[in-house]
C-alpha positions as a printed Julia matrix, in Angstrom:
501×3 Matrix{Float64}:
   0.15    0.43   -0.43
   2.94    2.25    0.67
   4.65    1.36   -2.83
   1.05    2.24   -3.96
   0.53    5.36   -2.65
   4.11    6.78   -3.13
   3.36    6.34   -7.15
  -0.05    7.96   -7.03
   0.96   10.86   -5.2
   5.17   10.82   -7.58
   2.08   10.63  -10.64
  -0.33   13.86   -9.63
   2.33   16.53   -7.98
   4.63   15.73  -10.87
   2.12   15.94  -13.58
   0.64   19.34  -11.79
   3.86   20.36  -11.52
   4.37   20.27  -15.18
   1.17   21.71  -16.74
   1.22   24.32  -14.55
   4.85   25.6   -15.39
   6.68   26.87  -18.25
  10.12   25.97  -18.03
  11.45   27.74  -21.65
   9.96   30.89  -19.86
  12.85   32.97  -18.99
  14.89   31.47  -21.94
  11.69   32.98  -24.25
  12.17   36.36  -22.44
  15.51   36.41  -22.63
  17.72   38.95  -25.21
  20.44   36.37  -25.62
  21.95   36.19  -29.38
  22.0    32.17  -29.24
  18.92   31.84  -27.2
  17.42   29.08  -29.78
  20.31   26.55  -29.04
  19.69   27.34  -25.31
  16.07   26.34  -25.68
  17.08   23.53  -27.53
  19.85   21.53  -25.17
  17.01   22.77  -21.98
  14.63   20.88  -24.04
  17.11   17.5   -24.52
  18.41   18.15  -20.96
  14.33   18.15  -19.43
  12.88   15.81  -21.96
  10.58   18.34  -22.25
   9.24   17.17  -25.64
   7.49   13.78  -23.85
   4.13   14.21  -22.71
   4.34   14.45  -19.43
   2.56   11.46  -17.97
   5.49    9.39  -20.39
   8.44   11.98  -19.1
   6.93   10.68  -14.74
   7.37    7.3   -16.1
  10.68    7.9   -17.61
  11.62    9.11  -14.27
  10.19    6.55  -11.99
  12.15    4.41  -13.76
  15.43    6.32  -13.26
  14.28    6.49   -9.18
  13.61    3.02   -8.87
  16.68    2.26   -9.71
  17.54    3.54   -6.14
  15.96    0.54   -4.71
  19.21   -1.57   -5.89
  21.95   -1.93   -3.46
  25.94   -1.47   -4.36
  24.41   -0.38   -8.32
  25.25    3.47   -7.86
  22.79    3.85  -10.47
  19.83    5.99   -8.96
  18.76    8.93  -11.42
  15.8    10.68  -10.43
  17.08   14.07  -13.15
  18.93   16.97  -13.09
  18.5    20.96  -12.47
  18.26   23.43  -15.99
  21.22   24.1   -14.41
  23.09   20.51  -15.38
  23.62   19.39  -11.92
  22.11   16.06  -11.27
  19.14   15.7    -8.53
  21.22   12.78   -5.98
  24.22   15.37   -5.8
  21.59   18.62   -5.12
  19.12   16.73   -2.7
  21.67   15.33   -0.06
  23.06   19.01    0.26
  20.37   20.17    0.71
  19.1    17.55    3.33
  21.31   18.25    5.94
  20.14   21.18    7.18
  16.98   19.96    6.97
  16.63   17.46    8.6
  18.63   19.24   11.34
  16.78   21.54   11.91
  13.26   19.34   11.93
  14.51   16.87   13.97
  15.91   18.94   16.68
  12.44   20.33   15.94
  10.09   17.1    16.41
  12.3    15.91   19.62
  12.54   19.12   21.14
   8.29   19.47   20.87
   8.09   15.37   21.97
   9.77   15.98   25.24
   8.59   19.45   26.42
   4.93   19.66   24.7
   4.33   15.99   25.93
   6.03   16.65   29.99
   4.17   20.34   29.68
   0.61   18.72   29.11
   0.99   15.92   32.0
   1.7    18.83   34.14
  -1.35   20.51   33.16
  -3.41   17.25   33.3
  -2.14   16.68   37.13
  -2.32   20.13   37.95
  -5.9    20.21   35.98
  -7.75   24.1    35.85
  -4.98   25.27   37.97
  -2.57   28.52   37.85
   0.09   26.68   35.84
  -2.55   24.66   33.73
  -4.1    27.91   32.49
  -0.97   29.75   31.98
   0.27   26.71   29.79
  -3.19   26.65   28.21
  -2.88   29.89   27.21
   1.05   29.87   25.73
   0.16   26.46   23.44
  -3.0    28.69   21.93
  -1.34   31.92   20.91
   1.68   29.75   19.83
  -0.77   27.13   17.45
  -2.3    30.22   15.66
   1.16   32.41   16.01
   2.23   32.29   12.16
   6.17   30.92   11.27
   6.88   33.47   10.02
   6.63   35.61   12.34
   7.71   33.62   15.07
  10.94   34.3    12.59
  10.81   37.83   12.17
  10.39   38.09   16.1
  13.03   35.58   16.7
  15.65   37.81   15.14
  14.9    40.83   16.11
  14.94   40.86   19.77
  16.56   36.92   20.46
  19.77   36.76   17.55
  19.75   41.11   17.9
  18.78   41.37   21.88
  21.11   38.4    22.95
  24.03   40.12   20.62
  23.86   43.35   22.16
  23.8    42.33   25.46
  26.92   39.7    25.15
  29.04   42.96   24.11
  28.31   43.22   27.74
  26.59   41.11   30.3
  24.9    42.29   33.34
  22.14   41.84   34.36
  20.53   44.96   36.21
  19.48   43.02   39.88
  15.5    44.3    39.1
  15.56   42.36   35.46
  17.47   39.46   38.1
  14.22   39.45   40.63
  11.41   39.65   38.15
  12.49   36.05   36.62
  12.99   35.64   39.81
   9.65   35.99   40.93
   8.94   34.07   37.55
  10.66   31.01   38.67
   8.76   30.54   41.61
   5.41   31.04   40.14
   6.55   28.29   37.97
   7.61   25.86   40.49
   5.22   25.99   43.1
   2.78   25.44   40.61
   4.58   22.69   38.77
   5.42   20.67   42.74
   1.47   21.62   43.8
   0.8    20.12   47.06
  -0.74   21.96   50.21
   0.35   26.03   50.91
   3.12   24.98   52.94
   4.56   23.0    50.01
   4.1    25.71   47.49
   5.84   28.21   49.21
   8.94   26.62   50.76
   9.72   25.2    46.88
   8.91   28.68   45.84
  10.55   30.49   48.26
  13.71   28.61   47.59
  13.31   29.13   43.82
  13.04   33.06   44.59
  16.17   33.29   46.1
  18.19   30.59   44.37
  17.58   32.32   40.8
  18.62   35.81   41.31
  21.49   34.38   43.0
  22.05   32.07   40.77
  21.79   34.92   37.91
  23.94   37.37   39.94
  26.72   35.31   40.33
  26.69   34.18   36.69
  26.55   37.66   35.59
  29.0    39.5    38.18
  31.26   36.42   36.81
  31.41   36.7    33.25
  29.97   33.48   33.24
  28.27   34.21   29.73
  31.61   35.27   28.76
  33.35   32.0    30.01
  29.97   29.38   29.86
  30.97   25.78   31.31
  29.11   23.52   34.5
  32.85   22.99   35.87
  33.88   20.28   37.4
  31.47   20.77   40.5
  28.56   21.23   38.18
  30.08   18.04   36.73
  29.18   16.3    39.8
  26.09   18.15   41.12
  24.5    17.29   37.5
  25.5    13.85   37.3
  24.03   13.36   40.67
  20.78   15.15   40.3
  20.03   13.46   37.34
  21.02    9.67   38.82
  18.26   10.4    41.93
  15.59   12.32   39.59
  15.5     8.92   36.68
  15.71    6.84   39.83
  12.55    8.65   41.59
  11.15    9.19   38.49
  10.4     5.55   37.35
  11.31    2.72   40.28
  11.61    5.38   43.2
  13.73    6.51   45.95
  13.08    3.16   48.47
  14.11    0.99   45.15
  17.84    0.08   46.08
  18.76   -1.58   43.24
  17.51    1.62   40.69
  19.91    3.7    42.8
  22.73    1.38   42.91
  22.82    1.15   38.84
  21.76    5.66   38.98
  24.65    5.54   41.05
  26.78    3.46   39.67
  26.55    5.13   35.87
  26.76    8.79   37.75
  30.02    7.68   39.53
  31.79    6.15   35.88
  30.02    9.15   34.14
  32.06   11.65   36.9
  35.44    9.66   36.25
  35.02    9.98   32.49
  34.78   13.39   32.28
  38.42   14.2    34.24
  39.44   11.6    32.73
  38.46   12.32   28.41
  39.56   15.79   28.95
  42.78   15.41   26.85
  40.61   12.94   24.87
  38.48   16.26   23.65
  40.94   17.89   22.34
  41.7    15.89   19.9
  38.16   13.89   19.35
  36.39   13.62   16.17
  32.38   12.72   15.44
  33.03    9.55   14.93
  35.33    9.45   18.22
  32.35   11.11   20.53
  29.79    8.59   18.65
  31.96    5.24   20.0
  32.01    7.31   23.5
  28.73    7.24   23.64
  28.05    3.48   22.55
  30.52    3.36   24.99
  28.12    4.74   27.63
  25.07    3.21   27.14
  26.94    0.0    27.55
  27.72    0.74   30.65
  24.74    2.16   31.72
  23.59   -1.49   30.34
  25.44   -3.55   32.34
  25.74   -2.03   35.33
  21.16   -2.36   35.01
  22.0    -6.14   34.47
  24.73   -6.96   37.36
  23.1    -5.24   39.2
  19.18   -4.79   38.44
  18.01   -8.24   40.87
  14.33   -9.34   40.15
  13.2    -6.2    38.21
  16.61   -6.12   35.86
  14.84   -4.77   32.85
  13.23   -1.53   34.93
  17.45   -1.18   36.4
  18.6    -1.68   32.61
  16.43    1.54   31.6
  17.32    3.37   34.61
  21.46    2.98   33.98
  20.63    3.61   30.05
  19.34    6.49   30.66
  20.63    8.2    33.21
  23.77    6.8    30.81
  22.4     9.2    28.08
  22.03   11.91   29.82
  25.29   12.77   31.94
  26.87   11.94   28.48
  24.67   14.95   26.83
  25.63   17.24   30.15
  29.43   16.78   29.72
  28.81   16.88   25.56
  26.99   20.66   27.17
  30.41   21.45   28.79
  33.16   20.78   26.3
  30.77   22.57   23.65
  30.47   25.64   26.02
  35.01   25.64   27.2
  34.88   26.19   23.53
  32.51   29.13   22.9
  35.5    32.34   23.59
  37.13   31.05   20.74
  34.13   30.5    18.99
  33.3    34.08   19.72
  36.33   35.76   19.14
  36.09   34.0    15.68
  32.29   35.34   15.51
  33.51   39.27   16.06
  31.22   38.65   19.45
  28.11   38.11   17.88
  27.43   34.56   17.78
  24.21   34.27   16.82
  23.48   34.11   12.97
  20.48   35.12   11.06
  20.47   33.82    7.65
  22.74   30.72    6.47
  23.24   27.15    7.83
  26.86   27.56    8.25
  29.38   30.37    8.23
  30.5    29.95    4.9
  34.53   29.38    4.53
  34.61   28.93    8.57
  36.58   25.82    8.61
  38.47   25.42   12.05
  40.5    22.64   13.71
  38.6    22.36   16.35
  35.31   20.25   16.13
  33.94   22.04   18.82
  33.4    25.02   17.0
  32.13   23.85   13.85
  29.81   22.43   16.02
  28.53   25.82   17.6
  28.63   27.39   14.09
  25.94   24.64   13.22
  24.4    25.21   16.41
  23.9    28.64   16.61
  22.92   29.11   12.9
  20.29   26.76   13.18
  19.25   27.79   16.82
  16.7    30.59   15.93
  14.74   28.34   12.86
  14.49   25.72   15.33
  12.98   27.21   17.53
  10.9    29.13   14.92
   9.62   25.74   13.96
   9.16   24.64   17.36
   6.39   27.13   17.8
   4.06   24.97   15.29
   4.13   22.2    17.11
   4.98   21.81   20.35
   1.11   23.55   21.68
  -0.44   20.51   19.43
   1.91   17.91   21.35
   0.85   19.9    24.89
  -2.62   20.26   24.37
  -3.06   16.52   23.06
  -1.61   14.89   25.93
  -3.36   17.59   28.35
  -5.76   15.63   27.03
  -5.39   12.02   27.06
  -3.41   12.03   30.95
  -7.23   13.53   31.32
  -9.45   10.86   30.37
  -6.73    8.37   31.33
  -6.45    9.19   34.98
 -10.58    8.9    34.69
 -10.53    5.21   34.19
 -11.09    1.93   36.48
  -8.1     0.74   35.46
  -6.24    3.64   37.12
  -9.02    3.95   40.1
  -7.94    0.2    40.74
  -4.61    0.78   40.82
  -4.63    4.06   43.19
  -7.6     1.37   45.37
  -4.57   -1.26   45.67
  -2.68    1.68   47.33
  -0.01    2.21   44.32
   2.4     5.15   44.71
   1.35    8.49   42.32
   4.16    7.9    40.78
   3.51    4.6    40.25
  -0.23    4.87   38.68
   1.33    8.06   35.81
   4.61    7.0    34.48
   3.58    2.75   34.75
  -0.57    2.66   33.82
  -1.53    6.18   32.23
   1.96    7.92   30.31
   1.85    4.57   28.14
  -1.62    4.54   26.89
  -1.21    8.72   26.76
   2.1     8.03   23.72
  -0.61    5.85   21.68
  -3.12    8.97   19.9
   0.66   11.12   20.45
   2.14    8.96   18.39
   0.11    9.03   15.24
   0.5    13.04   16.56
   3.92   12.52   15.35
   4.08   10.55   12.7
   1.64   13.7    10.8
   3.39   16.31   12.66
   6.68   15.2    10.46
   5.05   16.63    7.08
   4.43   19.94    8.77
   7.02   20.6     9.95
   8.84   20.36    6.81
   5.75   21.85    5.01
   6.63   25.14    7.47
  10.75   24.22    7.34
  10.06   26.4     3.51
   8.99   29.6     4.83
  11.32   29.35    7.4
  14.44   27.78    5.22
  13.46   31.17    2.6
  13.32   34.14    5.69
  16.97   32.35    7.8
  18.47   32.02    4.33
  19.04   28.12    4.42
  20.22   26.58    1.3
  17.49   23.7     2.85
  15.25   21.34    1.09
  13.06   24.61    0.86
  14.85   26.37   -0.22
  15.67   23.79   -3.45
  12.08   23.85   -3.94
  11.21   27.14   -4.14
  13.69   27.88   -6.03
  12.38   25.09   -8.23
   8.83   25.11   -8.4
   9.15   29.07  -10.36
  10.56   28.53  -13.59
   9.3    24.48  -13.59
  12.75   22.65  -13.12
  11.19   19.4   -12.67
  13.52   16.56  -11.62
  14.72   18.94   -7.88
  10.6    18.94   -7.8
  10.43   16.15   -7.2
  13.63   15.01   -5.2
  11.86   17.35   -2.74
   9.25   14.86   -2.92
  10.52   12.23   -2.97
  12.01   12.45    0.0
   9.21   14.1     2.05
   6.91   11.58    1.07
   9.24    8.89    1.55
   9.36   10.38    5.33
   5.84   10.75    5.77
   5.12    7.36    4.82
   7.94    5.53    7.15
   6.35    7.15    9.82
   3.13    6.12    9.91
   4.14    2.84    9.35
   6.59    2.84   12.32
   3.58    4.85   13.97
   1.39    1.42   12.88
   4.59   -0.94   14.22
   4.2     1.62   17.37
   1.01    0.89   18.55
   2.12   -2.77   19.02
   5.05   -2.59   21.78
   2.09    0.44   23.55
  -0.95   -1.58   23.01
  -0.62   -4.49   24.72
  -4.1    -5.71   22.69
  -2.48   -4.88   19.11
  -0.66   -7.85   17.6
   1.74   -7.47   14.2
   1.15  -10.69   12.76
């Protein structure tokens, strides 16, 4: 069915573009003395003397060769400039896939977390505030979000870095906002809310003023103490969330992984200086193996749960260490960028080729930061609303009331019973949201001048350069069909009533 859908959709797309554009219009209006020769060359290059349905059949024949492994015979046509689409498309795909993948993952993470918290604090100030925020972001056009980000985030933060001093009044206001959010998330009785909110109100301004006074914004980093505290916090937080603080084996598993991560941080600093992206990939695999092994050997009766805890703690600590190493390279990158790191155009700095992979990563990060945030606003609200509505509905089901009646902790009821069922409709949303993000990327890439697939599509559609348009289409169609197929398989893992035979 997926193959038939792909063929039918490609036929419609091919003929719509072929019949609605004039690929020779720019040459006919040209004053070039060899205009006729150029017209004939383009007709021959793009097979314009062949009827569109037959041209589609020829294109499908060339595209089918892409399925032959190791044949190197893939043929998706050529552009009007004579460049094979198979050479142009991968270059355009890199920026778009980086941006869309980051936006999708962040939207899923923050959207689901916020939605579940809103459901658990239904009709509270937190719930109402984030409901309003999600609806505002949902109604915000992507081009307007991009323009606001360029003006207020890029320009504003770059100007701030020229003299990174936070006034006391600003620090206090931020502390009040953070305190209100924290006390709403923590919930509970008035004493618990006041304690959590008060601690946040004291710590947040103090931390901001410390960062401002020590010049942290120009020389950022967690430092050894920060790595130790964050690693211990990650181990404790994951254990509390998944197993509970009283599960000693789970706590021991997380502690072993945290200690291994802290030791690795100090031991690998020299290796990080000469690392490549391949080296980082190998180290990440080793970290996953350590987490898996710790859970396996310490796990006891609940070995599967402890292996999940070990792997998750390993992932979080690995990310913390990588972020710290990137931040250590920030002063050098700031100097290379003349003190204005956040970019508003392009996917990388032209001609920037440092011998340091960390600065290369920072360059890509700061170029794709604003476009990713812009795309994030498109789908964040959807995940928040779906997660909230799903959690409220699931928490009212009979099996949840039964679990609570048995005396199970609220953490177990939410994480093990309710959360899994909430993910079922969200799985469908992820599959459909990918197409929406890729569609929004066309506008976002235009505003930020990113040479991605959206720019390739827009640049090719106007003059009727058909084959690059079809290259863009085949990638999006394949991704949409693939994710829907994966969503069907995910139902079997999330819902025991579904069986794949």
